[in-house]
Each structure stands twice: as C-alpha cells, then as structure tokens.
C-alpha positions as a printed Julia matrix, in Angstrom:
346×3 Matrix{Float64}:
  67.32   18.02  -38.93
  70.93   17.54  -37.63
  72.54   14.15  -37.09
  72.59   14.79  -33.31
  68.86   15.38  -33.25
  68.3    12.15  -35.22
  70.4    10.24  -32.66
  68.3    11.71  -29.81
  65.09   10.6   -31.49
  66.43    7.07  -32.11
  67.23    6.86  -28.41
  63.65    7.78  -27.56
  62.27    5.08  -29.87
  64.6     2.11  -29.37
  67.53    3.43  -27.26
  69.93    2.93  -30.23
  70.99    6.58  -30.48
  73.13    8.82  -28.33
  71.23    9.61  -25.09
  70.56   13.19  -24.08
  71.82   14.07  -20.6
  68.48   15.61  -19.53
  66.58   12.51  -20.69
  68.93   10.27  -18.73
  68.33   12.4   -15.63
  64.55   12.11  -15.99
  64.78    8.34  -16.49
  66.72    8.03  -13.25
  64.15   10.06  -11.35
  61.23    7.99  -12.7
  62.88    4.59  -12.5
  61.02    3.53   -9.3
  57.77    3.69  -11.3
  59.09    1.6   -14.2
  56.93   -1.3   -15.42
  58.72   -4.53  -14.53
  56.91   -6.92  -16.86
  54.72   -8.52  -14.18
  51.0    -8.1   -13.62
  49.89   -6.08  -10.62
  49.14   -8.14   -7.53
  45.39   -7.45   -7.43
  43.4    -9.99   -5.48
  40.47  -11.44   -7.43
  37.0   -10.27   -6.35
  34.77  -12.88   -4.78
  31.97  -14.14   -7.01
  28.99  -11.8    -7.15
  26.55  -14.57   -6.32
  28.3   -15.26   -3.07
  27.79  -11.68   -1.97
  24.18  -11.76   -3.09
  23.57  -14.89   -1.04
  25.14  -13.19    1.96
  23.38   -9.85    1.46
  19.79  -10.92    0.81
  19.26  -12.68    4.17
  20.87   -9.74    5.95
  18.54   -7.28    4.22
  15.54   -9.45    5.01
  16.5    -9.58    8.67
  17.1    -5.83    8.71
  13.69   -5.16    7.13
  11.94   -7.4     9.63
  13.79   -5.76   12.54
  12.74   -2.37   11.23
   9.09   -3.4    11.05
   9.18   -4.96   14.49
  10.88   -1.88   15.9
   8.32    0.36   14.2
   5.44   -1.65   15.62
   7.02   -1.6    19.07
   7.58    2.15   18.88
   4.0     2.87   17.88
   2.76    0.56   20.61
   4.96    2.18   23.23
   4.07    5.76   22.26
   0.34    5.13   21.93
  -1.81    7.26   24.2
  -4.39    5.06   25.88
  -6.45    7.71   27.66
  -8.13    9.15   24.56
  -7.51   11.36   21.56
  -7.12   15.12   21.24
  -9.89   16.9    19.34
  -9.44   20.33   17.73
 -12.2    22.52   16.44
 -11.81   23.39   12.76
 -15.14   25.15   12.33
 -18.43   25.65   14.11
 -18.87   23.98   17.49
 -18.36   20.2    17.45
 -19.58   18.3    20.5
 -17.39   15.83   22.42
 -19.27   13.66   24.9
 -21.98   16.29   25.27
 -19.59   19.27   25.61
 -19.13   21.85   22.87
 -15.56   22.42   21.72
 -14.99   26.17   21.41
 -11.22   26.36   20.93
  -8.71   25.08   18.42
  -5.78   23.69   20.38
  -4.37   22.93   23.8
  -6.55   23.81   26.78
  -9.27   25.12   24.48
  -9.55   21.77   22.7
 -11.1    18.61   24.05
 -10.29   15.01   24.82
 -12.26   12.18   23.26
 -12.16    9.34   25.77
 -12.71    5.67   25.0
 -16.45    5.17   24.7
 -17.06    8.87   24.02
 -18.77   10.34   20.98
 -17.81   13.2    18.67
 -20.74   14.83   16.86
 -20.67   17.61   14.25
 -23.7    19.49   12.97
 -24.14   21.03    9.53
 -21.73   23.89   10.33
 -19.08   22.06   12.38
 -15.78   20.42   11.51
 -13.1    18.86   13.71
  -9.67   17.27   13.63
  -8.69   14.26   15.75
  -5.12   13.31   16.61
  -5.09    9.51   16.58
  -2.49    9.0    19.28
   0.91    9.09   17.57
  -0.14    7.28   14.4
  -2.12    9.79   12.34
  -5.04   12.16   12.2
  -8.67   12.18   11.14
 -10.55   15.13    9.65
 -14.25   15.08   10.52
 -16.77   16.65    8.14
 -20.14   18.22    9.08
 -23.09   16.01   10.02
 -20.9    13.23   11.33
 -21.24   11.03   14.4
 -18.39    8.77   15.53
 -17.18    6.99   18.65
 -13.74    6.11   20.02
 -13.92    2.36   20.64
 -10.33    1.39   21.49
  -7.02    3.2    21.88
  -4.19    0.83   22.74
  -0.74   -0.07   21.49
  -1.94   -2.65   19.0
  -5.33   -1.31   18.06
  -6.81    2.1    17.46
 -10.48    1.74   16.57
 -13.36    4.09   16.02
 -16.97    3.53   14.94
 -18.42    5.77   12.25
 -22.21    5.75   12.65
 -22.84    8.32    9.93
 -21.09   11.11    8.07
 -17.68   11.52    6.48
 -14.1    11.29    7.72
 -10.71   11.7     6.03
  -8.04    9.53    7.65
  -4.28    9.86    7.2
  -2.32    7.11    8.96
   1.45    6.68    9.04
   1.65    3.65   11.34
   2.44    0.09   10.16
  -0.48   -1.81    8.6
  -3.41   -2.93   10.72
  -3.07   -0.45   13.58
  -6.12    1.65   12.7
  -9.69    0.37   12.18
 -13.01    2.06   11.51
 -16.19    0.1    12.18
 -19.22    0.98   10.08
 -22.72   -0.56   10.16
 -21.81   -2.77    7.19
 -18.02   -3.34    7.15
 -14.71   -2.58    8.85
 -12.14   -0.36    7.12
  -8.64   -1.68    7.86
  -5.73    0.69    7.38
  -2.83   -0.76    5.39
  -0.69    2.38    5.51
  -2.76    4.94    3.68
  -4.96    7.99    3.35
  -8.63    7.61    2.56
 -12.12    9.06    2.79
 -14.9     7.01    4.37
 -18.59    7.92    4.1
 -21.56    6.34    5.86
 -25.18    7.17    4.99
 -28.12    7.13    7.38
 -29.16    3.68    6.15
 -25.75    2.21    7.05
 -24.43    1.95    3.48
 -20.97    3.3     2.89
 -18.19    4.15    0.46
 -14.42    4.22    0.85
 -12.22    6.21   -1.51
  -8.45    5.61   -1.26
  -6.16    8.54   -2.03
  -2.88    6.95   -1.0
  -1.73    3.41   -0.21
  -4.25    0.65    0.43
  -7.34   -0.05    2.53
  -8.83   -3.41    3.42
 -12.62   -3.63    3.69
 -13.9    -6.6     5.7
 -17.16   -8.12    6.87
 -16.99  -11.66    8.18
 -15.24  -13.85    5.62
 -15.67  -11.27    2.85
 -12.66   -9.01    2.34
 -11.52   -6.71   -0.44
  -8.28   -4.83   -1.11
  -8.67   -1.28   -2.4
  -5.66    0.5    -3.91
  -4.94    4.17   -4.42
  -7.32    5.68   -6.93
 -10.05    3.1    -6.33
 -13.39    3.1    -4.52
 -15.61    0.45   -2.98
 -19.2     0.48   -1.74
 -20.65   -1.44    1.18
 -24.2    -2.14    2.35
 -25.72   -3.3     5.59
 -26.38   -7.03    5.44
 -24.09   -7.57    2.45
 -20.71   -6.21    3.43
 -18.19   -4.71    1.01
 -18.83   -4.8    -2.71
 -16.3    -5.02   -5.53
 -13.54   -2.4    -5.83
 -13.23   -0.38   -9.03
 -10.95    2.4   -10.16
 -12.54    5.83  -10.16
 -11.86    6.11  -13.89
 -13.5     2.74  -14.58
 -15.51    2.47  -17.83
 -18.97    3.98  -18.01
 -21.63    1.86  -16.39
 -19.29    0.09  -13.97
 -20.74    1.6   -10.79
 -24.32    0.59  -11.58
 -23.38   -2.85  -12.92
 -21.29   -3.69   -9.86
 -24.1    -2.55   -7.55
 -26.33   -5.18   -9.18
 -23.69   -7.92   -9.01
 -22.7    -7.12   -5.43
 -26.02   -6.5    -3.76
 -28.81   -8.18   -5.76
 -30.25  -11.66   -5.29
 -28.89  -14.56   -7.31
 -32.11  -14.74   -9.32
 -32.18  -11.06  -10.29
 -32.8   -10.82  -14.05
 -30.43   -7.83  -14.32
 -27.33   -9.81  -13.38
 -26.57  -11.14  -16.86
 -26.55   -7.72  -18.49
 -24.63   -6.2   -15.57
 -21.91   -8.85  -15.89
 -21.75   -8.25  -19.64
 -21.13   -4.54  -19.03
 -18.28   -5.27  -16.61
 -16.59   -7.9   -18.79
 -17.04   -6.34  -22.22
 -15.77   -2.91  -21.15
 -12.92   -4.11  -18.92
  -9.42   -2.77  -19.51
  -6.25   -4.57  -18.4
  -6.11   -2.49  -15.18
  -9.69   -3.53  -14.4
  -8.27   -6.96  -13.57
  -8.45   -5.53  -10.04
 -12.25   -5.71  -10.29
 -12.38   -9.03  -12.11
 -10.09  -10.7    -9.57
 -12.54   -9.86   -6.79
 -15.45  -11.15   -8.88
 -13.7   -14.53   -9.18
 -14.78  -15.22   -5.61
 -18.39  -14.11   -5.99
 -21.55  -14.99   -7.84
 -22.61  -18.26   -9.38
 -20.25  -20.78  -10.93
 -21.43  -19.82  -14.42
 -20.71  -16.13  -13.69
 -17.27  -16.94  -12.35
 -16.48  -19.01  -15.45
 -17.2   -15.97  -17.62
 -15.09  -13.76  -15.35
 -12.22  -16.22  -15.52
 -12.26  -16.34  -19.34
 -12.2   -12.55  -19.66
  -9.53  -12.03  -17.03
  -7.34  -14.72  -18.59
  -7.3   -12.6   -21.76
  -6.54   -9.3   -20.02
  -4.04  -10.65  -17.46
  -3.11  -14.3   -18.15
  -2.7   -16.4   -15.0
   0.87  -17.31  -14.01
   2.24  -20.81  -14.46
   0.7   -23.28  -12.07
  -2.56  -21.36  -11.59
  -5.25  -23.49  -13.19
  -8.81  -22.76  -14.16
 -10.04  -25.55  -11.9
  -8.22  -24.19   -8.85
  -9.46  -20.64   -9.4
 -13.08  -21.68   -9.9
 -12.85  -23.86   -6.79
 -11.87  -20.76   -4.79
  -8.38  -22.01   -3.96
  -6.81  -19.22   -1.88
  -3.22  -19.96   -2.94
  -4.1   -19.9    -6.65
  -6.08  -16.66   -6.31
  -3.27  -15.0    -4.38
  -0.67  -16.04   -6.96
  -2.76  -14.53   -9.72
  -3.19  -11.35   -7.68
   0.55  -11.07   -7.14
   1.08  -11.44  -10.91
  -1.05   -8.33  -11.52
   1.8    -6.11  -10.3
  -0.22   -4.48   -7.53
   0.72   -5.51   -3.99
   1.08   -8.86   -2.28
  -1.96  -10.01   -0.32
   0.29  -12.64    1.19
   2.27   -9.98    3.07
  -0.87   -8.46    4.58
  -2.2   -11.83    5.67
   1.14  -12.82    7.2
   1.25   -9.52    9.09
  -2.28  -10.05   10.37
  -1.62  -13.65   11.38
   1.61  -12.87   13.24
   0.35   -9.68   14.88
  -2.88  -11.2    16.16
  -1.2   -14.19   17.83
C-alpha cells in the first residue's frame, strides 16, 4: 500500500490524512444531512392510559348507538301485515288455503291470527319480516300471533320448526304450550309434541326459555326440555355424560318426594365435567335446600365461585351472586340480556 493511500485512509478514519478531492466533493453534497450533535425534535407521545380512558367511553357509546340504530332499523323495516310463506314440498295450508307455488304470486301470506298447517308430506318456509326465516317440518301447526316493529311472535301448537334470526336479541318469540322460546340472536330447532311437551336444540348463538319466573339460558350445542305445567327444565350439552337426560328429567319434572331424586342428582354431580357447570348453575336455583347444597359443593370444585360470591348468598338465591358466578364461567353475560329486556320493554 502506497503512502498516499495510507493518507487517504487516515482521512476517512480521523481526518488526519490528506483528503481525496472526490471525497471532499461528496462531503459537500451531503453536508445538509450531517448530524449536528442534538437529538431530533420528536414530541413525546401522550401516556397510553390517557388514550385508553378517552377511547373506551367512545367505543361504548359507538356500540350502544349501533345497537339502537339496529333496533330502530329492524323496527322500521318490519312488515306488519303478515309473513310470506313459500312451499318447500307437498301442499301446506295457510288459513285454510293450500299453497301450490314456491315464490311470489304462487306463494301465500300468513296474516296475524292465521294458521299454517303441514301434513306428513308438506314442508314450508316462512320469511319473518326482515329479521329471519323459519323452516317448517311436516306435521306442524303454528300461528302468527304478532308482527310489529318490536315483537315478532308465533305460537307452535305441535310439530317442528327451524328458526334462523339475525335481528337484535328479543325480537322473535315462539309460544309453546309449556314455555316461550326467546331469540337471543341465534339459530335453533324447536319441537312440540301432542301432549304439549317440547325440546329446543340450539345450533348457533343463544336461546332463552321462559315460563313465568322460571328462565333458562341455552347456548350453542345445548338442549333443553320443557313440559306443560312445569315449564323449562335444565339445559345440558348434547355431549353430556351418559345418563344426564334421564336424571335431569327426574330432577326437573318429578315431585319433591320422588324416591328417584337422590340417585338422579348423584348421576348429574358425579359425572359432571367442568363444562357441565352450565347445568349445575341452573340447578342452583331448583330443588330442595339439601339438593342445592350438594350442587354448590360440586360446582365449587369444577368452577370455583369468584371473589365475593358466598355460599350463603348462592343458596339464598341471590340474583347478583348467581349472575356473577355465571359470568365467571366464560359463557355470556346474563346481565346484558336482562338490561336489554328491561330497557326495551319500558
């Protein structure tokens, strides 16, 4: 390496050598971008918590406005003069008239107070205003009770329907001889036997089943029976342990003195999995005090109650304590549904 090359390199390292003319030219061109020994004037970001405090209320307001707007839209677009009925198979009868066609002028209109009846070879589809549709199986008899902005209600006297509803919760109701199915944004199958007993099977979302003060919440993948004079039973998942269906039928619909109750409760509690806390939670509000004590002890092992929820409060039927334990199960909040019902029914 020549002495001139060494001088050039020293200039590059510490500027002590002889500068190269080309390097000097490049330095002049790039001098506006030279670091000047001062930090960049970047403004500090506001604390994250401040933005969170500002954003959360705004999101809450936006969510509420969306729900209110949705409810208003469904109310405004609701058709109050009846529902369209389409023939799917056979010849369903609407208010005494056979439906021969599938759509449009060949279909039919089910007016408020009218009945839709299918025989063993008939099937139909009902457009529930703008909020969903109902598939009607053979051997079914149902009536359109109400069709208004806030309430769409039918009565299923017997048979099977498959409802798919995309409206906000509590717009669609189905009366049965033993309970009312309350849509909470869902898809479900509802069956009613000739004796008035029934079964709801939820395939998406949630369904409420109500009769007087008795109410149950049935999630996707669960079923619940109901009987005339008793109302809804206890929900269970379809994959519940063996023996659950029969044991719950005894606990839900037998007299308090029935000798089978003890063994039925033992089946439910001894075979319960953590996810069966859904069933146990509903049993906390039913049966004798001794039965509810046993249910509490088993559920406390599978899904311990949250802080502040005491054994005494649960066994006393305290609604707030029961709801807090429900919310801790990681399902859905019953509080939201009750608030919606309270505000909407004012």
